[in-house]
ZATI-974527 format. One record per residue (C-alpha): x, y, z. Coordinates in pm, whole numbers, plus 32768, in hexadecimal, padded with zeros to 4 digits. Example, Ala and Ser with C-alpha at 12.3 -4.5 7.8 and 13.67 -1.06 7.14 Angstrom:
BEGIN
84CE7E3E830C;85577F9682CA;
END
This chain:
BEGIN
83E386518C4F;830D87548D0D;839288938C6D;835988078B18;81F287A28B74;81B188F18C10;823389938AC1;813788BA89FB;8012890A8AE6;806F8A778AC2;7FDA8A8F896F;80FB8AC38890;80E589588806;7FF1885B8843;80A6870A87E6;7F548661877A;7ED985BC865A;7D7786398643;7D178717854A;7C1687ED8613;7CFB891A85FD;7CA68942848D;7B1B890584B9;7AFD878E8465;79E786E18511;7A5E85DE8618;79B684CC857C;7AC084C68472;7BCE8440855F;7ADB831585A2;7B6381B7855A;7AAB810E842C;7AFA7FE68343;7BD180488216;7B4E7FDD80BC;7C6D7EE080C8;7BED7E428216;7A817E438198;7AC97D9B8058;7B897C82811E;7A737C5D8207;79837C4F80F2;7A1E7B4F800A;7ADC7A63810D;7A517A828266;78D87AC0825D;78A579A0816E;796878B68249;78AE7926837C;775878D682DD;77CF778C8253;787A76F08369;77FD77AE84AC;76A7787584A7;75E1772784B5;763777138622;76B1785C8670;75B8796A8608;74BD7A4186AC;739C79A385CB;7390789986D4;743078238830;75A7783187FE;766C770B885A;774777828997;768E78E28975;777D79228865;76FE7A0A8733;77EA7A1485F2;76DE7AE58530;77547C4085A7;78957CE8862A;77DC7D22878E;77847BB18780;79097B378787;79877C558859;78727BEE896B;78C97A8E8932;7837795D89D4;785678A28B1C;79D3789E8AE4;79F77A088AA2;7A417ADF8987;7A927A048844;7B867AF087BD;7C8D7BB9882A;7CD57CB286FA;7E357C9D8679;7E8C7B6F8751;7E3C7A2086C2;7EFC794A87A9;7E2279FC88CE;7CCA79BD880F;7BE178B7886F;7B58789B871B;7CA87867866D;7D0177488784;7BA776A88735;7BD0769E85C0;7D43761485E6;7CA274CF86AE;7DA9752187C0;7CCC74E788D4;7BC073B6889D;7ACE7454896F;7AE0759A88B2;7B0275078760;7A0975B68650;7978756F856E;78FD743185FE;78CE739E848E;7A5373AB8454;7B7574898446;7B8975A08339;7C5675988210;7DAC76338265;7D4D77688186;7C2877A58249;7CF8779C8386;7DED788282F2;7CD3796B827B;7C65798B83F1;7DA379A58488;7E017AD28396;7CAE7B5E83E4;7CFA7B5D8553;7E567BCC851B;7DD37CE2844E;7D0B7D5D858A;7BD07C9C8527;7B357DA88457;79D07D888443;78BA7E6083AD;77887D90844A;77107E9C8554;75D37DB98573;75947C4D8517;75757C3A8394;74A67B068382;75797A7A8269;75D07AFE811A;759D7C7A80D2;74997CE07FE1;74E77CEB7E7F;74F07E3E7DCF;75767DF77C7B;74E37CBD7BEB;753F7CB27A81;76457D1E7977;75377DF878C0;74EC7EB079F6;76517EC67A81;76CA7F57793F;75FE8097797F;76A480C27ADF;776B81FC7AC1;78CD816D7ABD;789A8094799A;7817819D78C3;78E7824477CE;79B1836A7831;78ED84AE7829;7925859A7703;784E86B07774;7900880E7751;796988D3788C;784B894F794B;77DE8AC57968;78468B887AA1;77D08CF17B14;79088D717B4D;7A3E8D087AA6;7B448DC27B21;7BB48CC87C1B;7BF28BCB7B0F;7D688B767AC4;7D468A1D7A3C;7C1D8974796C;7BDB888D7AAE;7B7589B87B7A;7A3F89D27AC2;79BE888F7B3F;79F788DE7C9B;797B8A427C9B;783B89E07BDA;77E388F67D02;783D8A057E00;77638AF87D3F;763F89F77D56;76358A0E7ECD;767D8B937ED9;77DA8B457F65;792D8BEA7F09;7A918B4A7F37;7B6B8BE68055;7C828CC57FFA;7DBF8C367F58;7ECF8B8E8039;80168C8C806A;814B8C387FD1;81F08B9380F7;80D98AB8812B;80C28A547FBC;822F89F97F6D;822D892180A4;80E2886C8042;816D88497EED;82C987C77F56;824186CA8035;812986647F34;8235861A7E2F;837B85A77EDD;8314856D8049;8409864D80CD;840187BC8161;847C88D68081;85D5896980CB;86038ABF8146;869A8B138003;85748A977F37;84818B4D8013;853C8C897FF3;85538C817E6F;83DB8C3C7E3D;83A08D657F25;846D8E337E4C;83E78DB57CFA;82F68EB07C78;82EE8E0B7B0E;819B8D957AA2;82148C287A70;82AD8C287BF0;81B18B047C5B;81F18A507B0D;837D8A467B4A;835F89D57CB4;827188AE7C33;835488547AF6;847A88567BF1;83E7875E7CD5;8371867B7BDE;84DE86767B49;856586097C9E;85CA84BF7CD3;851B84B47E05;83D084DA7D64;83FC83677CF6;843383027E65;830483BF7EEA;821D83437E00;82B681E27DE0;822081AB7F4A;80BC821D7ED2;80C580FA7DEC;816580087EC7;804E80147FA8;7F627FC77E91;80497EA17E2A;80467E1D7F8D;81D07E237F62;82937D508072;83E57CAA807B;83577B888128;826F7A6D80B8;818579BA81A0;80F17855819B;7FEC77A8825E;80E67730834B;812C78A58399;829B787E8341;832B799682A3;83FE797C8156;84E67AAA813A;84F57B137FE0;86517BAA7FB6;86467C7D7E83;84D77CDC7EA8;856A7E4B7EA2;85967E377D3D;84417E4F7CF3;842A7F827DE4;8551801C7D29;84A07FD77BDE;8362809D7C4D;844981BB7CB2;850881BB7B59;83B9819F7A96;830982BF7B53;8454839D7B1A;8466835A79BA;82E683A079A5;8293824A78ED;8141826B786A;804981D57967;7FAD80ED7858;8128806E7827;815B806D79A6;802D7F7479C6;80AA7EA97882;82097E667912;818A7DED7A5C;809F7CEF79CC;81797C6778A5;82D57D1878C7;835E7BB97853;82A57BBA7708;83077D2A76B0;84297D2175AF;85717DD57609;84F97E1C777E;85FD7D157800;863B7D2F7985;854E7E5B79A0;841E7D737923;84737C687A16;84807D627B3A;83377DFA7AD7;829D7C9F7B24;82C07CD27C98;81657D757C9B;80F77C127CA2;820E7B4B7CE1;82587BE87E4A;81057B7E7EE0;80BE7A787FCF;80E2790D7F6D;8009781E800D;808276C0805C;7FFB75A38110;807D74D68223;7FBD739B81B8;8054735F807E;7F3972B17FD6;7ECF731F7E83;7D8473A57EE6;7E2974907FEE;7F4774F07EFF;7E20754F7DEE;7D6E76277EF5;7EA176D27F55;7EF177287DF2;7D9277C37DDD;7DC1788E7F04;7F0479207E71;7E43796B7D3E;7D2F7A107DFD;7E407B127E86;7E927B767D20;7D357BA57CA5;7CEE7C797DD5;7E2D7D4C7DAE;7DD87D787C38;7C8B7DC57C5F;7C767EB07D87;7DBD7F417D36;7D917F937BCD;7C117F6E7B7A;7B837FD17CAA;7AAF7EAF7CC7;7A8D7D967DBD;7A847C6D7CE2;7AF67B7A7DDA;79B27B937E87;79437AC47D51;7A22799A7D9D;790B78DE7E4A;77D679647DA0;776F7A717CB8;77B67BBF7D50;76B77C3F7E39;76CC7DAE7DDF;77847DC37C9A;77537D377B2E;78827C377B5C;781F7AD87B38;78E6799C7BC7;791F793B7A4C;79C97A917A4E;7AA17A4A7B70;7B1478FC7AEC;7B5E79A47996;7C637A777A3F;7CC879707B2C;7D24788A79F0;7E2D799F79A1;7EE1796B7ADC;7EBC77E77AEA;7FA277F079C8;80A378DB7A5B;8183786F7B69;828B79077C59;83F478EA7BF9;853A796C7C6A;85CD79CA7B29;87367A107ADF;877E7B2779EC;88C07BB8794F;88937C9C7804;879E7BAC7762;868E7AAE77AE;876C79B976BD;889679EF7796;87D779AB78D7;8762786B7837;88BC77F177DE;891E78307930;881E775F79D5;8843764C78BE;89D076337927;8973764F7A97;889675317A75;89B0746B79C0;8AAF74B47AD7;899F744A7BE2;895E72FE7B2B;8ADF72C07B13;8AFA72F27C7D;89E771E47CB8;8A9E71067BEB;8BDD71457CAF;8B2171087E08;8A9F6FA37D73;8BE86F3B7D16;8C7E6F9C7E74;8B576EF07F0D;8B946DC97E34;8D096DAC7E9E;8CBA6DC28007;8BE06C887FFC;8D026BC47F4F;8DB56AD48059;8F1B6AE2809F;8F6169AF7FCF;8EC86A387E94;900F6AE67E3E;8FD86AD57CC0;8E766B5F7CDE;8EEF6C857DBD;8FFC6CD67CBD;8F126CE57B9D;8E006DA17C78;8F176EB27CBD;8F696EED7B54;8DFD6F357B11;8DED70297C46;8F2A70CE7BBE;8EB070F37A6B;8D5771857AF9;8E21725E7BC6;8F0072D87AC4;8DD3731379D7;8D1873CD7AFE;8E1E74C07B29;8E3B751779B0;8CB1755E79AE;8CDD761E7AE5;8DF4770B7A39;8D11772C7907;8BDD778079E8;8BB9791D79CF;8BA679D47B22;8A4A79A67BC4;89727AA27B2C;88967B877BEB;87357B047C11;85D47B957C4A;84757B027CD9;83947B027BA5;82937A397AE2;82C4795779C8;81C778AB78E9;8144775D795D;804476EC7881;7F1A77557796;7DE476897827;7CA376FB787C;7C1D76A679ED;7AC876667A45;7A0176FD7B6B;7A3A76AF7CAE;78D7764E7D4A;78B577197E78;7A1777887E57;7A93762A7E86;7B7775CB7D70;7B70745B7DBD;79F574727D5E;7A2F74D77BF3;7920755D7B1D;792075D079B6;7A4C763E791C;7A4D77B578D2;7B24786777B6;7C2C795E7831;7BAE7AB477D3;7B677C0C7860;7A467C7A7934;79057C6D7856;786F7DB178E3;798D7E66784C;79E17D8D772A;78927D4676B5;77B97BF376C0;78987B3B75DE;7A1E7B95763D;7B357B157560;7BBE7A057621;7D337A0B765D;7E0E794375A9;7F6279AF75D4;801A78DB76D8;7F7D7935782A;7ED17A4B77A8;7F877B457888;7FE67C1B776A;7E827C1D76DB;7DDD7C6B7819;7ECC7DA8786C;7E717E097701;7CF37DFE7755;7D217EC678A2;7DEF7FD277FA;7D027FED76D3;7C83816476CB;7B3780BD7697;7B45805777F8;7AC0816978D1;7B3380D37A0D;7CA780E37A0A;7CCB825079B9;7BCE82B37AA9;7C6D81D47BD3;7DCF82537BAE;7D6A83C57B85;7C9783AF7CBF;7DBA83217D6B;7EAE84537D04;7D9085337D71;7D7784887EC4;7EF984C47EFF;7ED186297EB4;7D8C86777F77;7D7C855E8070;7C3984DF7FEB;7BEF845F7E84;7AD084E27DB5;7A60837D7DF5;7A96833A7F7A;7AC181CC7F4C;7BF081C17E60;7BE480507E3A;7A7E80247E28;79C880B97CE5;78B77FC67D1F;77447FDF7DB6;77C77FCF7F1E;78D480F17EED;787E82447EEE;780983297DB1;78FD842D7D52;78C4858D7DD9;792F86157C70;78C085097B83;791585FB7A55;7A5B868C7AD4;7AC685147B15;7A6984B2799A;7B1D85FA7922;7C4B85B379D8;7C378429795B;7C24849E77EE;7D3B85B27820;7DFD84A878A7;7DE583C2779A;7E1784CA768F;7F648547773C;7FE583D276EB;7F8D835B7851;80A4843878DD;808C84497A57;817F85837A7E;80AB864D7987;7F7385FD7A50;801E86637B86;806587B07AE8;7F0587C27A6D;7E7787A87BCB;7F7F88677C8E;7F6489B07BB6;7DF789B67BF7;7D518ABD7CCF;7CB589A17D81;7E0E88F77DF4;7E6E8A7C7E57;7D638A9B7F55;7DAD8AE280BE;7D3A8A0581CE;7C798B1E8283;7B538AE58336;7A0D8B7082CB;78E68B3683A9;77D08B75829F;787C8A7F8196;78B1899782CB;772989938311;76D6892B81A6;78068845816E;789887D382B3;796D86C481FF;79ED878F8109;797886C57FD4;793787EF7EF5;7A9588777F1F;7A6689B27FAE;7BCB89BB804F;7CF188CA8080;7CCC87AF816A;7DE087BD8282;7E8786768291;7F6885BE8375;809A853E82E4;80D483C98296;81CD833A837A;82DA83258238;82B684B28207;82BC85018384;83F4842283D4;84BA84A682B0;846786058307;84E285C9844A;862A857083CF;862C867282CB;85FB877683BE;86EA86EF84C7;87F186F5839D;8834858183B9;879984F5827A;884B84048192;879F84338031;884183017F8B;874A82517EB2;870881007E73;877E7FBD7ED0;87487EA97FEA;866A7F188122;87137F85826D;87017EB4839E;864B7F8A848F;85C380C283F9;85CD814A8562;876781508550;877381B283FE;878F83288342;870382B181FD;85A882EC8186;849182228223;8436818780CE;858480B88104;84EF800E8250;84DA7E99824B;835D7E4C81FA;82C47D09828F;81677C728294;81787C4B840D;81FF7D318525;83327C7C85B0;84437D938594;84647EEB861A;84367F8B84CD;82E27EDB8495;82787F648603;82D180B585C8;822E80B08460;80F1803484CE;80D681098607;80C0822C8507;7FAA8173841D;809980C38325;7FB77FD28266;7FE37E53828D;805E7DD38169;7F7E7C978163;7E7E7D4D8083;7EA27E637F86;7E557FB98038;7D8E80D67F96;7DC381DB80A8;7E7981F081EF;7D8C82058341;7DED83408428;7DD982AA8585;7E02838086BB;7E8682AA87F6;7F4582EC891B;807C821388A1;80A983228780;80D084438898;81AE8382897A;828883348860;82B984A487F7;82F284FA8962;83C483C089EA;8467830E88D9;85ED830488B2;85A98341872F;84F6849F877D;860A84EF887E;8733849D8783;8669857F867C;863D86978775;87A5869B87C1;88288696866D;873587C18613;87D2887B8736;8940884A86B7;88BD88C08553;883E8A0685F2;89628A3686F6;8A3B8AD985DC;89548C0B862C;89DC8CD58746;88968D9C879D;87688CE98828;866B8D9D8766;872E8D538640;872A8BEA867D;85AA8BF486A6;856E8C98856C;86468B9284C1;85B28A6D8585;843C8AE884FD;84B98B1383A1;854E89B18390;8439890B843F;82FD89C383C5;83728A928297;83148BDA8341;83938CDF8420;83168CD0859D;822E8DDE85EB;828F8EC78725;81B48E158812;82638CE387BD;83BD8D7A87DE;83468E07891F;82D08CBB89AB;84148BE7894D;84F78CFB89E3;84378CEA8B20;84528B718B2A;85C38B6D8AD7;86208C6C8BDD;85628BC98CF6;85DF8A698CA6;87408AE98C63;87378B9B8DD4;86C88A458E5C;87FB89C18DD2;8744885D8DEA;8727875E8CBE;860486B58C9C;860C85418C06;876F85878BAC;871886AD8ABE;877C88168AFC;8683893E8ADD;86CD896B8968;869A87F5891D;856C87EB89D9;84E1890C8900;855A886C87BF;84A2871D8824;837987DF8855;8381889D870C;83B1874B8658;828286BF870C;81AC87DF86C7;805787BF8611;80C388BC850A;81FD87E884B3;812F869D849B;8033873883AF;8022879E824A;7F4188E18228;
END
């Protein structure tokens, strides 16, 4: 599309994903490990490589075959056969071929094949792109930084919430919320000043995307610009929080943490589709729209089946744990089944600890945590809770009692069918000469058939069901020596982490202990739960959390940029009855949130990463907000809420939230989402990466999806007869602002030249080319 490219190059729009236009350092676009990837490597891959591979393949001695596996550079360089790993492609990776024992000459390790769980972990690692933080050979286990509970409890994240008063500032005229004191005091320490506030158009666009993930309508922008009331900003925030689309937007943030998918995977790499997984997604939407207090939000996702009067909602909420991967074994022997069971348990512990507590507890599975005050005993105290909880597909109607009644009657019907099958089989084996026996047997068959028909008539309609957890015991389990459950150590009681609960926590005694565990997690005396969720919500408003490692508040995570502010927000959050919506208001009505993204050179020289919040961070939209915006601006969006996922999100006009989510990229929807940095649902995801790759640009310029949106946008604009009026409306709809005189002139020049030429480019007329460029523009893709 030569004319489109010339328009882009002309300088009106730069369809690029870089943020340099707003002054961010180029290094911020660099690809690096996410906290989820870091945790996965440290808990599963590094111990495995040390245990099985590095005795023969390390830089400490001459490596066999020239292959070093103690650094990223080592496996990339490879040995005599070439690179050991092709990131993202297990089938093409020599390392995976070797551990599968597919080739006798390549089979490794020589002492015997790895367990199915270890093979699965390495395959999953390669599938994820082989994330590896080891720039240089590590020489084994990392250095210990926290060695015991006494020292660990002095670490910042385990300390009680700070109760000091608001800090003093020199100039309070900028302050509009108590939280501004904490920001301004830090800026004044560095002799810095916040930049000017954002104009109203910029602010309402930002606020609307933040809360509902859609662009503001023309009417909404107009009403806000004309509202001179002192509470004009408050009215916008309250309107957005009351929108049912608020729950859709913020459900997606939580589903990242919950590693939500509509498919389970097993060690045979076979997908098991979960047809009603979406009920958990819809439960999250409903809970957020109703502003279910966060402590209850957690409680129900842990033990909704044990809370009176919740009914089906309590069963649906348990999708947080029940929709994770379930590992099985091909071998079928007791040892393999036990190891697979512990892999499934580890996924739940990892999701719980990183997602809700901001701790990498899974790193203590094989040995005491090398950095944080979490012991192996602590790990198996939590593992015992999930050992006694099992996955189930639970029927529900209006009550658990009715569900149990249906399941009982269904079992009787199935037993009757077996009896009838046995009777028919018996008759079939009788000889032709056994006339009397056959007649007798036929009477039995007739009686069984009549009884079965009566039972089936009395059987109520099949009730809906849900993927959930049920209680499966109340026993303590032993520590697994070196992480192998077959090598059992001493049993440990089911209880909460000692670094938080004290040296002698009360053991859990109610069934599995899920309810007691949830109650310990949401106890206001536990400082982690409130800190972690407050930080996550801040992150989605500012691009970064006050702690920039949102799932790791331990020693290997980053320290908070504003520790007093984090604690003040956490205290306020608890005091406001754990209301997420009230927390949004607290943040969004502050002067800090109202800042523009204006670039200030003097501030940049002092704080180039904007850790002190002297301006708003420009952010590229995530794939959901971007795709939903394209449909909204083009006038095509279907805002139907809830229900089963669509088949292919590229062919649907529903919100991206309703795309089918799998754990492997096998469908067009998966490939599209992953191209724009959608997280892999194998792991709890704390934050999205922001990659810049040529394929993204090519999608904008050449995909049928973008072409279709451009044509629809043009059709929406075609009701305006005057070209300049169309340009005005195009800008208002796409960017929530009017075009400048220069932008109007440039657009008219392009359109006039292209129309005189009379030639279509890639099947698009000049106006459709123009709308495609506008929808691909840098400004459309970013929130300022």
